[in-house]
NUTORNU-155412 format. One record per atom (N, C-alpha, C): residue in three letters; x, y, z; atom name; chain. Coordinates in steps of 0.2 Angstrom, whole numbers, plus 5000, padded with zeros to 4 digits. Example, Ala and Ser with C-alpha at 12.3 -4.5 7.8 and 13.67 -1.06 7.14 Angstrom:
<rs>
R/ALA/5066/4972/5039/N/A .
R/ALA/5062/4978/5039/CA/A .
R/ALA/5066/4984/5039/C/A .
R/SER/5064/4989/5035/N/A .
R/SER/5068/4995/5036/CA/A .
R/SER/5064/5000/5039/C/A .
</rs>
This chain:
<rs>
R/MET/5194/4899/5057/N/A .
R/MET/5191/4903/5054/CA/A .
R/MET/5188/4906/5060/C/A .
R/SER/5190/4914/5056/N/A .
R/SER/5186/4919/5062/CA/A .
R/SER/5178/4920/5060/C/A .
R/VAL/5174/4921/5064/N/A .
R/VAL/5167/4926/5065/CA/A .
R/VAL/5168/4932/5065/C/A .
R/SER/5168/4936/5063/N/A .
R/SER/5166/4945/5064/CA/A .
R/SER/5159/4946/5066/C/A .
R/GLY/5160/4953/5068/N/A .
R/GLY/5152/4955/5071/CA/A .
R/GLY/5149/4955/5066/C/A .
R/PRO/5141/4956/5064/N/A .
R/PRO/5134/4956/5062/CA/A .
R/PRO/5137/4960/5054/C/A .
R/ALA/5135/4958/5049/N/A .
R/ALA/5139/4964/5044/CA/A .
R/ALA/5134/4974/5042/C/A .
R/ALA/5138/4976/5041/N/A .
R/ALA/5136/4983/5039/CA/A .
R/ALA/5132/4981/5037/C/A .
R/PRO/5125/4985/5037/N/A .
R/PRO/5120/4987/5035/CA/A .
R/PRO/5122/4990/5027/C/A .
R/SER/5118/4986/5023/N/A .
R/SER/5119/4991/5014/CA/A .
R/SER/5118/4997/5016/C/A .
R/THR/5121/5001/5011/N/A .
R/THR/5120/5008/5011/CA/A .
R/THR/5119/5008/5002/C/A .
R/SER/5119/5004/4998/N/A .
R/SER/5117/5007/4993/CA/A .
R/SER/5110/5011/4990/C/A .
R/PRO/5108/5011/4985/N/A .
R/PRO/5101/5017/4981/CA/A .
R/PRO/5098/5011/4982/C/A .
R/ILE/5097/5005/4985/N/A .
R/ILE/5089/5003/4985/CA/A .
R/ILE/5088/5003/4992/C/A .
R/SER/5094/5000/4998/N/A .
R/SER/5092/5001/5004/CA/A .
R/SER/5090/5007/5006/C/A .
R/THR/5093/5010/5003/N/A .
R/THR/5092/5017/5007/CA/A .
R/THR/5086/5019/5004/C/A .
R/ALA/5085/5018/4999/N/A .
R/ALA/5076/5020/4997/CA/A .
R/ALA/5070/5019/5000/C/A .
R/ILE/5073/5011/5001/N/A .
R/ILE/5068/5007/5005/CA/A .
R/ILE/5066/5010/5014/C/A .
R/THR/5071/5011/5015/N/A .
R/THR/5070/5012/5023/CA/A .
R/THR/5067/5018/5022/C/A .
R/ALA/5069/5024/5018/N/A .
R/ALA/5066/5031/5017/CA/A .
R/ALA/5058/5030/5015/C/A .
R/LEU/5057/5022/5013/N/A .
R/LEU/5048/5021/5008/CA/A .
R/LEU/5044/5020/5014/C/A .
R/ARG/5049/5018/5017/N/A .
R/ARG/5047/5013/5028/CA/A .
R/ARG/5042/5019/5032/C/A .
R/ALA/5048/5025/5032/N/A .
R/ALA/5048/5030/5037/CA/A .
R/ALA/5040/5033/5032/C/A .
R/ALA/5041/5034/5025/N/A .
R/ALA/5038/5039/5023/CA/A .
R/ALA/5031/5034/5023/C/A .
R/GLY/5028/5029/5026/N/A .
R/GLY/5022/5025/5028/CA/A .
R/GLY/5022/5028/5033/C/A .
R/GLU/5027/5026/5038/N/A .
R/GLU/5024/5025/5046/CA/A .
R/GLU/5023/5034/5046/C/A .
R/SER/5023/5038/5042/N/A .
R/SER/5023/5044/5044/CA/A .
R/SER/5018/5047/5038/C/A .
R/GLY/5014/5042/5037/N/A .
R/GLY/5010/5045/5031/CA/A .
R/GLY/5012/5049/5025/C/A .
R/ASP/5020/5051/5023/N/A .
R/ASP/5020/5058/5019/CA/A .
R/ASP/5021/5055/5014/C/A .
R/ALA/5016/5056/5011/N/A .
R/ALA/5015/5057/5001/CA/A .
R/ALA/5021/5059/4998/C/A .
R/ASP/5025/5064/5003/N/A .
R/ASP/5028/5068/4998/CA/A .
R/ASP/5034/5066/4998/C/A .
R/ALA/5036/5063/5003/N/A .
R/ALA/5042/5058/5005/CA/A .
R/ALA/5039/5053/5001/C/A .
R/VAL/5035/5049/4999/N/A .
R/VAL/5034/5046/4994/CA/A .
R/VAL/5038/5046/4986/C/A .
R/ALA/5035/5054/4986/N/A .
R/ALA/5036/5054/4978/CA/A .
R/ALA/5044/5056/4975/C/A .
R/GLU/5047/5059/4981/N/A .
R/GLU/5055/5059/4981/CA/A .
R/GLU/5056/5053/4976/C/A .
R/LEU/5056/5050/4981/N/A .
R/LEU/5057/5040/4979/CA/A .
R/LEU/5055/5036/4973/C/A .
R/LEU/5049/5040/4969/N/A .
R/LEU/5046/5036/4962/CA/A .
R/LEU/5051/5037/4957/C/A .
R/ALA/5051/5036/4953/N/A .
R/ALA/5054/5036/4945/CA/A .
R/ALA/5047/5038/4943/C/A .
R/PRO/5050/5043/4937/N/A .
R/PRO/5044/5047/4932/CA/A .
R/PRO/5041/5040/4927/C/A .
R/ASP/5040/5035/4927/N/A .
R/ASP/5036/5032/4925/CA/A .
R/ASP/5034/5026/4927/C/A .
R/VAL/5035/5025/4933/N/A .
R/VAL/5031/5021/4942/CA/A .
R/VAL/5025/5018/4938/C/A .
R/VAL/5025/5010/4940/N/A .
R/VAL/5016/5010/4942/CA/A .
R/VAL/5015/5005/4947/C/A .
R/PHE/5008/5009/4950/N/A .
R/PHE/5008/5005/4956/CA/A .
R/PHE/5000/4998/4952/C/A .
R/HIS/5001/4994/4955/N/A .
R/HIS/4995/4988/4954/CA/A .
R/HIS/4991/4989/4960/C/A .
R/SER/4985/4989/4959/N/A .
R/SER/4980/4991/4966/CA/A .
R/SER/4978/4983/4968/C/A .
R/PRO/4978/4983/4973/N/A .
R/PRO/4975/4976/4978/CA/A .
R/PRO/4970/4975/4978/C/A .
R/MET/4966/4978/4974/N/A .
R/MET/4960/4976/4977/CA/A .
R/MET/4957/4975/4970/C/A .
R/THR/4959/4974/4963/N/A .
R/THR/4957/4973/4957/CA/A .
R/THR/4963/4974/4951/C/A .
R/SER/4965/4967/4948/N/A .
R/SER/4972/4968/4942/CA/A .
R/SER/4968/4973/4937/C/A .
R/ARG/4963/4975/4937/N/A .
R/ARG/4961/4980/4933/CA/A .
R/ARG/4962/4985/4930/C/A .
R/ILE/4966/4988/4935/N/A .
R/ILE/4968/4998/4938/CA/A .
R/ILE/4974/4995/4939/C/A .
R/ARG/4979/5000/4936/N/A .
R/ARG/4988/5003/4938/CA/A .
R/ARG/4986/5010/4935/C/A .
R/PHE/4987/5012/4944/N/A .
R/PHE/4989/5017/4942/CA/A .
R/PHE/4998/5021/4940/C/A .
R/GLU/4999/5026/4935/N/A .
R/GLU/5006/5027/4931/CA/A .
R/GLU/5006/5034/4932/C/A .
R/GLY/5014/5032/4929/N/A .
R/GLY/5015/5040/4933/CA/A .
R/GLY/5016/5044/4940/C/A .
R/LYS/5024/5047/4942/N/A .
R/LYS/5024/5051/4946/CA/A .
R/LYS/5019/5054/4950/C/A .
R/GLU/5015/5058/4946/N/A .
R/GLU/5012/5061/4950/CA/A .
R/GLU/5002/5059/4952/C/A .
R/GLU/5004/5053/4949/N/A .
R/GLU/4998/5050/4951/CA/A .
R/GLU/4999/5045/4955/C/A .
R/VAL/5004/5041/4954/N/A .
R/VAL/5004/5038/4961/CA/A .
R/VAL/5006/5041/4970/C/A .
R/THR/5010/5045/4969/N/A .
R/THR/5010/5051/4974/CA/A .
R/THR/5002/5053/4977/C/A .
R/ALA/4999/5054/4971/N/A .
R/ALA/4991/5054/4974/CA/A .
R/ALA/4987/5051/4976/C/A .
R/LEU/4990/5045/4973/N/A .
R/LEU/4983/5039/4977/CA/A .
R/LEU/4988/5038/4984/C/A .
R/HIS/4994/5040/4984/N/A .
R/HIS/4998/5037/4993/CA/A .
R/HIS/4994/5044/4997/C/A .
R/ARG/4993/5051/4995/N/A .
R/ARG/4988/5054/4997/CA/A .
R/ARG/4982/5050/5000/C/A .
R/ASP/4979/5051/4996/N/A .
R/ASP/4973/5046/4997/CA/A .
R/ASP/4973/5039/5002/C/A .
R/ILE/4979/5036/5000/N/A .
R/ILE/4981/5030/5004/CA/A .
R/ILE/4982/5034/5012/C/A .
R/PHE/4986/5035/5012/N/A .
R/PHE/4985/5038/5021/CA/A .
R/PHE/4980/5043/5023/C/A .
R/ALA/4976/5045/5018/N/A .
R/ALA/4971/5047/5021/CA/A .
R/ALA/4965/5040/5025/C/A .
R/VAL/4967/5038/5022/N/A .
R/VAL/4963/5031/5026/CA/A .
R/VAL/4964/5027/5030/C/A .
R/LEU/4972/5025/5030/N/A .
R/LEU/4975/5020/5032/CA/A .
R/LEU/4977/5024/5041/C/A .
R/GLU/4976/5023/5046/N/A .
R/GLU/4980/5025/5052/CA/A .
R/GLU/4985/5018/5057/C/A .
R/ASP/4989/5021/5060/N/A .
R/ASP/4993/5018/5064/CA/A .
R/ASP/4996/5012/5057/C/A .
R/ILE/5001/5013/5054/N/A .
R/ILE/5003/5010/5050/CA/A .
R/ILE/5011/5008/5053/C/A .
R/HIS/5012/5003/5054/N/A .
R/HIS/5020/5001/5053/CA/A .
R/HIS/5022/4995/5051/C/A .
R/THR/5027/4996/5047/N/A .
R/THR/5031/4992/5044/CA/A .
R/THR/5034/4986/5047/C/A .
R/THR/5038/4981/5045/N/A .
R/THR/5043/4978/5046/CA/A .
R/THR/5050/4978/5040/C/A .
R/GLU/5055/4977/5043/N/A .
R/GLU/5059/4975/5040/CA/A .
R/GLU/5060/4970/5034/C/A .
R/PRO/5063/4974/5028/N/A .
R/PRO/5061/4972/5020/CA/A .
R/PRO/5065/4964/5023/C/A .
R/LEU/5063/4961/5013/N/A .
R/LEU/5067/4955/5011/CA/A .
R/LEU/5066/4958/5006/C/A .
R/ALA/5075/4956/5003/N/A .
R/ALA/5079/4957/4996/CA/A .
R/ALA/5081/4952/4993/C/A .
R/ARG/5078/4955/4985/N/A .
R/ARG/5080/4949/4982/CA/A .
R/ARG/5082/4953/4975/C/A .
R/GLY/5089/4956/4975/N/A .
R/GLY/5090/4958/4967/CA/A .
R/GLY/5088/4965/4967/C/A .
R/ASP/5084/4968/4962/N/A .
R/ASP/5078/4973/4964/CA/A .
R/ASP/5075/4975/4967/C/A .
R/THR/5074/4971/4970/N/A .
R/THR/5066/4970/4974/CA/A .
R/THR/5065/4968/4981/C/A .
R/ARG/5062/4974/4982/N/A .
R/ARG/5060/4973/4990/CA/A .
R/ARG/5055/4972/4992/C/A .
R/SER/5053/4967/4997/N/A .
R/SER/5046/4965/4999/CA/A .
R/SER/5044/4967/5008/C/A .
R/PHE/5041/4972/5008/N/A .
R/PHE/5041/4972/5017/CA/A .
R/PHE/5033/4972/5019/C/A .
R/SER/5030/4970/5025/N/A .
R/SER/5027/4972/5026/CA/A .
R/SER/5023/4974/5029/C/A .
R/PHE/5015/4977/5032/N/A .
R/PHE/5013/4984/5035/CA/A .
R/PHE/5007/4982/5039/C/A .
R/HIS/5006/4984/5045/N/A .
R/HIS/5001/4984/5048/CA/A .
R/HIS/4997/4989/5049/C/A .
R/ALA/4992/4989/5046/N/A .
R/ALA/4988/4996/5048/CA/A .
R/ALA/4980/4997/5052/C/A .
R/ARG/4976/5000/5051/N/A .
R/ARG/4969/5000/5052/CA/A .
R/ARG/4963/5007/5047/C/A .
R/VAL/4959/5003/5045/N/A .
R/VAL/4953/5007/5039/CA/A .
R/VAL/4949/5006/5045/C/A .
R/ARG/4947/5012/5046/N/A .
R/ARG/4939/5012/5050/CA/A .
R/ARG/4938/5009/5053/C/A .
R/GLY/4945/5008/5059/N/A .
R/GLY/4944/5005/5063/CA/A .
R/GLY/4945/4995/5062/C/A .
R/VAL/4947/4994/5058/N/A .
R/VAL/4948/4986/5057/CA/A .
R/VAL/4953/4986/5054/C/A .
R/GLU/4957/4982/5057/N/A .
R/GLU/4964/4977/5056/CA/A .
R/GLU/4966/4975/5048/C/A .
R/LEU/4972/4979/5045/N/A .
R/LEU/4974/4977/5038/CA/A .
R/LEU/4981/4974/5039/C/A .
R/GLU/4982/4969/5035/N/A .
R/GLU/4989/4968/5034/CA/A .
R/GLU/4989/4967/5029/C/A .
R/ALA/4997/4971/5023/N/A .
R/ALA/4997/4971/5019/CA/A .
R/ALA/5008/4969/5017/C/A .
R/ILE/5007/4967/5012/N/A .
R/ILE/5014/4966/5008/CA/A .
R/ILE/5015/4971/5002/C/A .
R/ASN/5020/4975/5003/N/A .
R/ASN/5022/4977/4997/CA/A .
R/ASN/5028/4976/4994/C/A .
R/LEU/5025/4974/4988/N/A .
R/LEU/5033/4972/4982/CA/A .
R/LEU/5033/4979/4978/C/A .
R/VAL/5042/4979/4981/N/A .
R/VAL/5043/4988/4975/CA/A .
R/VAL/5049/4984/4974/C/A .
R/ARG/5048/4988/4968/N/A .
R/ARG/5054/4985/4961/CA/A .
R/ARG/5057/4992/4962/C/A .
R/PHE/5066/4990/4961/N/A .
R/PHE/5069/4998/4962/CA/A .
R/PHE/5073/4998/4954/C/A .
R/ASN/5076/5003/4952/N/A .
R/ASN/5080/5003/4944/CA/A .
R/ASN/5085/5007/4951/C/A .
R/ASP/5091/5004/4944/N/A .
R/ASP/5101/5006/4946/CA/A .
R/ASP/5100/5014/4951/C/A .
R/GLN/5096/5019/4952/N/A .
R/GLN/5098/5026/4953/CA/A .
R/GLN/5094/5024/4962/C/A .
R/GLY/5089/5018/4963/N/A .
R/GLY/5086/5018/4969/CA/A .
R/GLY/5079/5020/4968/C/A .
R/GLN/5077/5022/4961/N/A .
R/GLN/5070/5025/4962/CA/A .
R/GLN/5065/5018/4961/C/A .
R/ILE/5058/5019/4963/N/A .
R/ILE/5052/5015/4962/CA/A .
R/ILE/5049/5014/4957/C/A .
R/VAL/5050/5009/4953/N/A .
R/VAL/5048/5011/4948/CA/A .
R/VAL/5041/5005/4947/C/A .
R/GLU/5039/5002/4950/N/A .
R/GLU/5034/4997/4950/CA/A .
R/GLU/5030/4995/4958/C/A .
R/PHE/5026/4997/4962/N/A .
R/PHE/5022/4995/4965/CA/A .
R/PHE/5019/4990/4964/C/A .
R/THR/5018/4982/4970/N/A .
R/THR/5014/4977/4970/CA/A .
R/THR/5009/4976/4977/C/A .
R/VAL/5004/4977/4980/N/A .
R/VAL/4999/4979/4984/CA/A .
R/VAL/4997/4972/4987/C/A .
R/PHE/4997/4967/4991/N/A .
R/PHE/4992/4963/4992/CA/A .
R/PHE/4990/4962/5001/C/A .
R/VAL/4985/4965/5003/N/A .
R/VAL/4980/4964/5007/CA/A .
R/VAL/4978/4956/5010/C/A .
R/ARG/4977/4958/5016/N/A .
R/ARG/4971/4954/5019/CA/A .
R/ARG/4970/4956/5028/C/A .
R/PRO/4965/4952/5029/N/A .
R/PRO/4962/4947/5028/CA/A .
R/PRO/4956/4952/5027/C/A .
R/LEU/4951/4946/5024/N/A .
R/LEU/4948/4948/5018/CA/A .
R/LEU/4943/4955/5023/C/A .
R/ALA/4939/4956/5028/N/A .
R/ALA/4938/4958/5033/CA/A .
R/ALA/4941/4968/5030/C/A .
R/GLY/4947/4965/5031/N/A .
R/GLY/4953/4972/5030/CA/A .
R/GLY/4952/4972/5024/C/A .
R/LEU/4952/4972/5017/N/A .
R/LEU/4952/4973/5011/CA/A .
R/LEU/4944/4975/5008/C/A .
R/ALA/4941/4973/5013/N/A .
R/ALA/4933/4974/5011/CA/A .
R/ALA/4934/4981/5014/C/A .
R/THR/4933/4982/5020/N/A .
R/THR/4935/4992/5023/CA/A .
R/THR/4936/4994/5019/C/A .
R/LEU/4944/4991/5015/N/A .
R/LEU/4948/4997/5012/CA/A .
R/LEU/4947/4997/5006/C/A .
R/PHE/4944/4993/5004/N/A .
R/PHE/4939/4994/4994/CA/A .
R/PHE/4932/4997/4996/C/A .
R/ALA/4929/4999/5003/N/A .
R/ALA/4925/5004/5006/CA/A .
R/ALA/4927/5009/5005/C/A .
R/ALA/4931/5013/5008/N/A .
R/ALA/4936/5017/5011/CA/A .
R/ALA/4939/5021/5006/C/A .
R/LEU/4942/5017/5000/N/A .
R/LEU/4948/5022/4997/CA/A .
R/LEU/4945/5022/4988/C/A .
R/PRO/4943/5017/4984/N/A .
R/PRO/4937/5018/4978/CA/A .
R/PRO/4935/5026/4975/C/A .
R/PRO/4932/5027/4983/N/A .
R/PRO/4926/5033/4984/CA/A .
R/PRO/4929/5039/4981/C/A .
R/ARG/4935/5039/4986/N/A .
R/ARG/4939/5047/4986/CA/A .
R/ARG/4946/5046/4981/C/A .
R/VAL/4949/5040/4978/N/A .
R/VAL/4951/5039/4970/CA/A .
R/VAL/4949/5040/4968/C/A .
R/SER/4940/5038/4964/N/A .
R/SER/4935/5039/4959/CA/A .
R/SER/4934/5046/4961/C/A .
R/ALA/4933/5050/4968/N/A .
R/ALA/4930/5058/4967/CA/A .
R/ALA/4936/5065/4968/C/A .
R/ARG/4944/5059/4968/N/A .
R/ARG/4949/5065/4967/CA/A .
R/ARG/4948/5065/4956/C/A .
R/ARG/4949/5060/4955/N/A .
R/ARG/4951/5058/4947/CA/A .
R/ARG/4944/5061/4943/C/A .
R/ARG/4940/5059/4945/N/A .
R/ARG/4931/5061/4940/CA/A .
R/ARG/4927/5064/4943/C/A .
R/GLY/4927/5067/4949/N/A .
R/GLY/4922/5072/4951/CA/A .
R/GLY/4919/5068/4959/C/A .
R/ARG/4916/5073/4961/N/A .
R/ARG/4910/5069/4968/CA/A .
R/ARG/4906/5066/4968/C/A .
R/LEU/4902/5069/4963/N/A .
R/LEU/4897/5063/4960/CA/A .
R/LEU/4898/5054/4957/C/A .
R/ARG/4903/5055/4957/N/A .
R/ARG/4905/5047/4954/CA/A .
R/ARG/4911/5044/4957/C/A .
R/GLY/4914/5049/4965/N/A .
R/GLY/4914/5045/4970/CA/A .
R/GLY/4911/5044/4974/C/A .
R/ALA/4901/5047/4975/N/A .
R/ALA/4897/5046/4980/CA/A .
R/ALA/4896/5039/4974/C/A .
R/THR/4896/5039/4970/N/A .
R/THR/4890/5031/4967/CA/A .
R/THR/4895/5027/4967/C/A .
R/VAL/4903/5026/4969/N/A .
R/VAL/4907/5021/4969/CA/A .
R/VAL/4906/5019/4979/C/A .
R/ALA/4905/5023/4982/N/A .
R/ALA/4904/5023/4987/CA/A .
R/ALA/4896/5020/4987/C/A .
R/VAL/4894/5023/4985/N/A .
R/VAL/4886/5017/4988/CA/A .
R/VAL/4888/5007/4980/C/A .
R/LEU/4891/5009/4977/N/A .
R/LEU/4894/5002/4977/CA/A .
R/LEU/4896/4999/4981/C/A .
R/THR/4901/5000/4985/N/A .
R/THR/4907/4996/4988/CA/A .
R/THR/4904/4998/4996/C/A .
R/ARG/4899/5000/4997/N/A .
R/ARG/4898/4999/5006/CA/A .
R/ARG/4894/4994/5008/C/A .
R/PRO/4889/4991/5002/N/A .
R/PRO/4885/4984/5006/CA/A .
R/PRO/4892/4979/5004/C/A .
R/LEU/4894/4981/4999/N/A .
R/LEU/4897/4972/4999/CA/A .
R/LEU/4904/4974/5005/C/A .
R/ALA/4907/4978/5006/N/A .
R/ALA/4909/4978/5012/CA/A .
R/ALA/4908/4975/5018/C/A .
R/PHE/4901/4976/5020/N/A .
R/PHE/4897/4977/5025/CA/A .
R/PHE/4898/4966/5026/C/A .
R/VAL/4894/4966/5020/N/A .
R/VAL/4894/4960/5019/CA/A .
R/VAL/4901/4955/5020/C/A .
R/LEU/4905/4957/5017/N/A .
R/LEU/4912/4954/5019/CA/A .
R/LEU/4916/4953/5025/C/A .
R/ARG/4912/4959/5029/N/A .
R/ARG/4916/4958/5035/CA/A .
R/ARG/4912/4956/5038/C/A .
R/THR/4901/4955/5037/N/A .
R/THR/4901/4950/5042/CA/A .
R/THR/4901/4941/5041/C/A .
R/ALA/4903/4942/5034/N/A .
R/ALA/4906/4935/5033/CA/A .
R/ALA/4910/4933/5037/C/A .
R/ASP/4916/4936/5036/N/A .
R/ASP/4921/4937/5039/CA/A .
R/ASP/4922/4933/5046/C/A .
R/ARG/4916/4936/5050/N/A .
R/ARG/4915/4938/5057/CA/A .
R/ARG/4909/4932/5060/C/A .
R/LEU/4907/4929/5055/N/A .
R/LEU/4900/4923/5055/CA/A .
R/LEU/4904/4918/5052/C/A .
R/THR/4906/4917/5048/N/A .
R/THR/4911/4911/5044/CA/A .
R/THR/4913/4906/5050/C/A .
R/PRO/4918/4909/5053/N/A .
R/PRO/4924/4905/5058/CA/A .
R/PRO/4918/4899/5063/C/A .
R/ARG/4912/4903/5062/N/A .
R/ARG/4907/4899/5068/CA/A .
R/ARG/4904/4892/5065/C/A .
R/PHE/4905/4891/5059/N/A .
R/PHE/4903/4887/5054/CA/A .
R/PHE/4907/4879/5052/C/A .
R/LEU/4915/4881/5052/N/A .
R/LEU/4921/4880/5052/CA/A .
R/LEU/4923/4874/5058/C/A .
</rs>
């Protein structure tokens, strides 16, 4: 039995799309993400199961907001199973490190039909929670609502970042 060199990379529409999605994320290019989205795409919020963003326009606008608050995005190689890909990324939000996992489902044409994002550690999620929802709320509902959301989220983020720093001292 002979063993040949490594298998050639897959050039399926899904493989091509996940490569493009990772590149768009690392460069903060929401327009490039838009080119990959199915018209009926759904994005599940990492902060609450009560919010989902639906449709190509809304998910593209959300990515503009995401890229406005995240810095230094670096992705990892994807894991694959059927029509789904998963990859992690590291970034900073307001100087706080975060790590996230994107779970992305594609259709047969290689268009993204569903995003689910999971974020850790708690301090990173809390800081993202203080930065992103006020921006999204201001875009969708007006500046006053955005300011109201900011007033509600900032203290929570402060408490959770503080708990993240202090709790390990007691464990």
